N, C-alpha and C positions, 0 to 999 in steps of 0.2 A: 337774888339769883334771877338772871334774865330768862326769857322764854326758851331761848336756844339751849341754854345750859340745862334748864329743867327737862327739856325734851331729850337731851343727851343722857341725863341721869336716868330718866324713865326708860329709855330704850336700852340703856346698859343693864338696868334691872331685869328687863324682859329677856335680854340675851342670856343673863346668868340663869334665869329661871328655865329658859329653853335648854340650856346646857345641862341643867340638873336632871331634866326629864330624858334628854337624848343621850346621856353619857354612856348608856349601855349600847348604843348603836355604833356596823363596819362598814384621814387619811386626810419663811416669808417668800411666797412666789405668786405669780400671776396665772390666770387661766391661759392655757395655750391659745394664742391669738388666731384670728382668721388668717392672718398673713403667714403664720407658721404652718397652718394646715395647707395653705396654698402651695408652699414650697415643695411639699411631698407629692401632691397629686393635682396640681393646678389644671392640667389638661382635662380632667374629668369632672371638676366641680361645676355645678350649674347655677349655684347661688352661694352667698355667704351670709350667715346669720350675723346680726349686730350684737356681738358679744360685749357685755358690760365691761367697763374698764375698772381696774383696781383703784381705790381711793388712795391718796397719798397719806403716809403715816403722819406727816406734819399737818395735814388738813383733812381729817376724816369726815368732813361734812357730807361727802358723797355717800359714805357708808351709812351714816345716820339717816340720810334720805332713803337709801335702799331698804333699811330696816323698817322705816315708817311706811313706805310705799309697797312693800312686799311682805305683808304679815303671814306668818306661818301658823296655820290653824293647829290648835292643840290636839284635836282628834287625828290630824294627819301625823303629827309627831308621835303620838301613842301607837298608831297603826304601823308606822315605819319601824319603831322600836320592836314591836311584836313580830313584824316580818323578819327582822334581823335575827332574832333568836330562833324563831320557828324554822327559817330556812337554813340557818347554820347547823342546827341539830340534825336536819335532814341531809345536808351536803357533806359536812365533815364527820357526821356520825354514821354515814353509810358504811355497810360492811366491807365493800371492796376498797373504798378510799381509807377506811379506818385502819386497814392493814399497813398503810404507809406511815412511817414514823413522823415525817414532816409534811404538813399540808396547810394551805391558807386559802381564804375565800373572801371576796368583797361583796357583802350583801347590798351595799349601796349601788354598785355597778350593775348587779342583776336587776335591782328594783327599777332603775332607769330604763333598761332595755325592755323589761316586761311592761312597764307603764306606757312606753311609746308603742309597743306592739298592740296593746289593748285598744289604742285609738283606731286601729285598723280592723278590729274584730267586731263581730256581731253575734247575737243569739247566745246559744250555750257556750260557744267559744269565749265570748266576752265575759260571760258570767263566771266561768272557771278561772280565767286569768284575774278578774277582779277579786274573786274569793281568795286567791293566793296573795294578792297584794294586801288585802285586808282592810282597805280604807272604807270608812262609813260612806253610805250612798250620798250623804250631804256634802262630802268633800269633793271638790273639783281637783282631781289628781294632777292633770296636766298643769293647771294654774299653780298648784302647790309645788310641783316639781320645778316650775319656772321661778317661783318666788325663792325657793331654796337655792337654785342655781345663781340667781342674781345676788342674793345675800353673800354666798360664798365668793362670787366673782369680785365683788366690790370691797370685801373685807381687807383692810390694809395690812393685817397681820396674818392673813391666811397662809398656810403651808400646803394647801390642797389645790391640785390642778384637775379639773373635770372637763371632759370633752365628749361630744356625741357626733355620730355621723350616720347617714343612711346611704346605702349603695343600691342603686336601682338598675335593673336590666334595661338596657337602652331601647330595646324594642317593645317593652311592656308599657302598659298604661296604668296610671295610679290616680287615686282620688286626690284632687287638689286640696281638699280640706285636711287630709292626713299630712300632706307635705307642709301645709301652712302651720299646722300644730307642731310638727317636728322642728321647723325652723324657729317659730315664734316663742314656744315655751321650753323646748328642749335644747335650743341653740345647736341643732344638728346641721352639719354641713351636708348638703345633698350632692351625690355624685352619680353620674350616668356612665355605666360600664358594660362591657360585653363579658359576662361571666363565663368561666371555663377557659379563659385566655391567660397567658403569662402576664400580659399588661395589667389586667384587672387584679390578679393575685399579688403582683409586686406593688401596685399602688395601695392596696388595702394593708399589706404588711408594712409598707413605709409609714402610712398614717398611724397604725398602731404603735410602731416603734417610736415615732416622733412624739406621740401623745402619752407615752409611758416613760419619757426621759431616756430612751435608749436602753432601758433595762430589760425589755422583752423583744426578742427577734423572732416573731411568729413565722411558721411555715404555712402560709395560706394556700389552699388548693380548692378552688371553687368548681362547681359543676355547672354545665350549660343550662340546666333547668331551674337554676336559682333565680327567683324574681327579685328578692330584696334581702339585704343584710343590714341589720341594725347593730351598730357597734358603740359601746360606751367604754371610755377609758378613765381611770383614776390614777393619779400620780401624787406621791408625797415624798418629800425629802426635808428632814429637819434635824437640827442639832439639839442635843440634850441641854436643858436649862443648867444642869450641873454635869459637866462632862466627867468621864472616868479618867483617872490618871493611868496612862499606859504602863507606868512603872509598877503598878499593882496588878497588872494582868499576868496570870500564871497558869500553867497546865494543872488540871485537876480531873477527877473522875466524874463522869455523868452516867447515871444508872439507867440506861435505855432498856426497853422491854426485851430487846434481843441480846442484852448483855452489857457489861460495863465497857465504856470507851473513854479515852482521854481526850480532852479538848481544852481550849483556852477560855478561862473565866475572867471576867472583869469584876472588880470589887470597889465599892465606895460606900462610905457612911455619910449620910446627909445630916448636917448639924442643926437642923430645924425639925420641929414636930411634923410628921407625915401621917396622913390618914391611912388606915389599913383595916381589914376585917378578917377575923379568924373564926371559923366555925368547925363543926365536926367534918365538913366536906372539903374545906379549902382554906388557904391563906391568900389574901389578895392585897396587892399594893400597886401604886402607880408611880410613874416617872414622867415629869413634864418635859416637853420640848419647848424651845423658844417659839413664840407666836401662839401659845395656848393649846397646841395639840398635845394629846396625852397617850402614853403607852400604859396599858394595864396588864399586869402579870397575875395569873391565877395558878397557884401551885396546889394540886389536889392533896388532901391529907393522906398520911400513910394508910394504905388499905383501900384508898379510893383511886380509881384510874381516870385518865382523861376521858375515855369512852363512857365511863359511868356518868360524868357530867354532861357529855354531849347527847346521851341517850334520852335525857329528860329536858324538854324545852324550859320548864319552869325552874329546874335546878340550875340550868345554864344561865338563865336570866338573873337568878339570885347571885350567882358567882360574880357576874360583871356589874350588877347594879350598884351604884354608889349612893349611899344614903347617909347624909351628915348626922342623922339621929342614931344610926346604928354603928357607924365607924368609930374606931378608937384611934388614938394618936400616940405615936412613939418615935424614937430615933431609930430609923431603919438602916441596916446595912444590907446593901444589894449585892448579891453574888450571882452574876448573870453570864451565861455562856455566850460567846460571840456566835452569830448565826448568819447564814446565807443559804437560801434555797429557793427553788422554783416549784410551782404546782401547775398541773394541767388537769382540768375537770370537765367531764361530760355532765351537764346539769339536768338533762332530761329525766333520768331516773329519779333524782331528788324532787323535781317538779311534779312528776307523776305521783310520787308518794304524798305530796302536798295537795293532790286533788286535780291537777291539770292533766286531763287525758284527751279530751276532744281536740284541742289545738294541734295535737301531734298525729291526728288521724285523718282519714279521707272525709270525715264529717265536719272538719274544721270550716269555719265561716269567717273569712276575712274580706267580706264584701265592702266594708268601709275603707279598705285599702286598695283593692283592685277587683275588677270584674272577673278576672281569671281565677278559677278554683285553686286554692292554695292552702298549705299547712306549714306548721313549724317543723323544719327538718333537722335543725341543729341548734343547740344552746351550749356553747363552749366558753369556758373561762380559763385564762392563764394568768398567773400572778408571780410576783417576785418579792422577796423580803430579805433585807440584810440589816444588821446593826453592829456597831463597834464602839470604841471609846468615845467617838465624837458625836454620833447620832445614828439615825436610821433612815432607810430608803425603802419605800414600798410602792408597788404598782400592780395594776390588774386591768384586764379588758374582758368584756363579755361580748361575744359575737353570736347573734341570733339570726339564723338563716330561715327565710320563708321561701319555700319552693312551690312550684306548680304541682297539683295533684296528679297523676298517673300513680366555942369557949373563948372569952374575951381577955385581952392583956391589959393591965392597968396603964393609965395615961402616963406617958413619959418613960415607960420601960424600954429597954433596948430590944429591938426586934431584928431578926435576921431572915431575909428572904433568900434562901439558898436554892436556886433553880438547878438542882443537880439530878433531877429526874423529870420525866415528861410533864410538860406544863402547857397551859393555854395562854394566849396573848391577844391583845386587841389594840388597834390604833383608832383614836377618835379625833375628829377635827376640833377646832376651837369652839364650835357650836355644839359639840358633843355628838356629832353624827358618826355612826360606826362605819368606818371605811374598810377596815380589814380585821378579820378574825382568823386565828390560826392555832395550830398545834406544833410544838417543838418536841419531837420524841427522840431525836438523835442529832445534836448540833454538829457532830463529827461526820455525818453522812454526806 
């Protein structure tokens, strides 16, 4: 075996190991290019990041190079996984949002927005944001975010599109070091706009729509005192590895908390052994997309609710964590309702519960961003999810505004995953990064 082959084999092993650790984390396409971003808002862009190009499937050497040149630290991986479950429990388990039958959230999207905002923070403000991110002090978070971005960008089999942008008030002054980090590590396109105008609002909405595959059409309305808007977008579209036969789709009853409803259910039995886990709390199984992305379904056990799992970070992590030593294998029949819904979330209450308070107050310190006294005035996320017999499509964007201050089953046994009552779901990338996590409480809603 030559050195190149050995390197490929070694890196492949590292990738598999990384996926095993990250499989609990929340999405074949390319990253939306700088040219695509220019089409929406070219008149406001002040620079263009050098976004890495996807490697060819026929010649993946560029991706092997990216894996070698952009190592992802294990402690960063672990902290990102912990952030996903900690924040999901706070966001989706919130009392107000918990009343909604269907809701979804992208922890990866929020993580990128927070990580970039933290580069402009100082003092107690920086400490609180860093605490929520949860990365050890030895980890260079911007560097690791950049490494992860570059690995995803060059992966020839990736089905994930990730994009960042910063929108700056045209008359405001910003620290060049912050802008350099935003462009160099987060690949954020910087725009200069006059907030509070239709032109700025329409440009931001166009960027979001374009970078979420047209699945989200946001109504952006900025205020004139806004200094900066940090926007991250995540888009995924993938076909099932084993598609459902539409001839087997039929109406059936879904037992929603508000009462029984009739909806369309897809059904298929996969004729190869599939991993699953069944405990007193849940039954979990996964479906693969082409390109290595995975959909995980978690059906709470009878007597256990979705909110019971969401209320406990460790319980939630256990429900989604895949461990080959704990999983059983069987022939699974999937009975899955067709789904399509959108979610809008105000993330500030969830972040405050996680310990972020100073960044939202008049005591906030963003002196590494601007000399103007500023605070985080908005953290909003909108998302979309749909799936049918062919595959799934999911998207989300996080907009952060910074304003001026004034029991086991034997191997081989037949298993049925009948998702006919509220359940949890998760989409992970081929690297196991958790892109989207959600609840389906009423597919007919």
